[in-house]
C-alpha positions as CSV (number, residue, x, y, z in Angstrom):
1,X,16.4,-51.0,4.2
2,X,13.0,-49.7,4.4
3,X,12.5,-46.0,3.5
4,X,12.1,-43.3,5.9
5,X,9.1,-41.1,5.6
6,X,8.6,-38.2,8.0
7,X,4.9,-38.0,8.1
8,X,4.7,-36.0,10.7
9,X,6.4,-33.0,9.2
10,X,4.4,-33.5,5.9
11,X,1.3,-33.6,7.3
12,X,1.8,-30.0,9.0
13,X,3.3,-28.8,6.5
14,X,-0.4,-29.6,4.8
15,X,-2.0,-28.5,7.6
16,X,-0.2,-24.6,7.1
17,X,-1.3,-24.4,3.8
18,X,-4.8,-26.0,4.5
19,X,-5.1,-23.4,7.5
20,X,-4.3,-20.3,5.2
21,X,-7.0,-21.6,2.1
22,X,-9.7,-21.8,4.8
23,X,-12.3,-19.6,3.7
24,X,-11.7,-19.5,0.1
25,X,-14.3,-20.7,-2.6
26,X,-14.9,-24.2,-3.9
27,X,-12.0,-26.8,-4.1
28,X,-9.4,-24.1,-3.1
29,X,-10.3,-25.1,0.6
30,X,-10.1,-28.5,0.5
31,X,-8.2,-30.5,-1.9
32,X,-4.2,-30.2,-1.0
33,X,-3.2,-29.7,-4.8
34,X,-5.5,-26.9,-5.3
35,X,-5.1,-25.2,-2.2
36,X,-1.4,-25.1,-2.5
37,X,-1.5,-23.5,-5.8
38,X,-3.8,-21.1,-4.5
39,X,-1.7,-20.5,-1.5
40,X,1.3,-20.1,-3.6
41,X,-0.3,-17.6,-5.7
42,X,-1.8,-15.5,-2.9
43,X,1.9,-15.3,-1.5
44,X,2.9,-13.9,-5.2
45,X,0.3,-11.3,-5.2
46,X,0.7,-10.3,-1.5
47,X,4.7,-9.9,-2.3
48,X,3.5,-7.6,-5.7
49,X,1.2,-5.7,-3.8
50,X,3.1,-4.6,-1.0
51,X,5.2,-2.9,-3.1
52,X,2.1,-1.7,-5.1
53,X,0.6,-0.4,-1.8
54,X,3.4,2.4,-1.8
55,X,2.6,3.5,-5.3
56,X,-1.1,3.8,-4.6
57,X,-0.9,5.8,-1.5
58,X,1.5,8.3,-3.4
59,X,-0.9,8.8,-6.2
60,X,-3.5,9.5,-3.2
61,X,-1.3,12.2,-1.4
62,X,-0.5,14.0,-4.8
63,X,-5.0,14.1,-5.7
64,X,-5.1,15.0,-2.2
65,X,-2.5,17.5,-2.2
66,X,-3.6,19.0,-6.0
67,X,-7.1,19.4,-4.6
68,X,-6.2,21.5,-1.6
69,X,-3.7,23.7,-3.8
70,X,-6.2,24.5,-6.3
71,X,-8.7,26.0,-3.8
72,X,-5.8,28.9,-3.6
73,X,-5.5,29.0,-7.2
74,X,-2.5,26.9,-7.7
75,X,-1.7,23.8,-9.5
76,X,-0.1,20.7,-8.1
77,X,3.3,21.3,-10.3
78,X,3.4,24.7,-9.1
79,X,2.9,24.3,-5.5
80,X,5.5,21.5,-5.4
81,X,8.2,23.6,-7.3
82,X,7.5,26.4,-5.2
83,X,8.0,24.5,-1.8
84,X,11.2,23.6,-3.5
85,X,12.4,26.8,-4.3
86,X,11.6,27.9,-0.9
87,X,13.5,25.2,0.9
88,X,10.5,23.7,2.4
89,X,10.9,20.2,2.7
90,X,7.9,18.1,3.9
91,X,7.1,14.9,2.2
92,X,3.8,14.3,0.3
93,X,2.5,12.1,3.1
94,X,2.5,15.1,5.8
95,X,1.2,17.6,3.0
96,X,-1.7,15.3,2.2
97,X,-2.6,15.0,5.9
98,X,-2.3,18.6,6.7
99,X,-5.0,19.4,3.8
100,X,-7.0,16.9,4.8
101,X,-7.1,17.4,8.5
102,X,-5.7,20.8,9.2
103,X,-6.5,23.0,6.4
104,X,-5.5,26.5,8.3
105,X,-2.0,24.9,8.4
106,X,-2.0,24.5,4.7
107,X,-3.1,27.4,4.2
108,X,-0.1,29.1,6.2
109,X,2.2,26.9,3.8
110,X,0.2,28.5,0.7
111,X,0.6,31.9,2.0
112,X,4.2,31.6,3.0
113,X,5.5,30.3,-0.9
114,X,3.1,32.9,-2.7
115,X,5.3,35.9,-0.9
């Protein structure tokens, strides 16, 4: 009995990978084995960096809050400590947004915790 090969599915799978690597440099865009490796590596980076993105944004929020708090003679750690003491539950994301886009509201929070 002859061997049965599903070339339609194989071709579709290869086309999907080649479409994803379109625009890359050198043989990564047009040689199947190299493109497959580049695609798989790219998927690994994407998975890893979806988690790293959360870390980097948290760091950015902390920097923004720190910069805004220092305008009112307070360090980030003191500011966050006093927030928790006064049971003000605002996320770092919200605080950073207030510090950037609504300084009056951020000042109101600072005044509230300085009492």
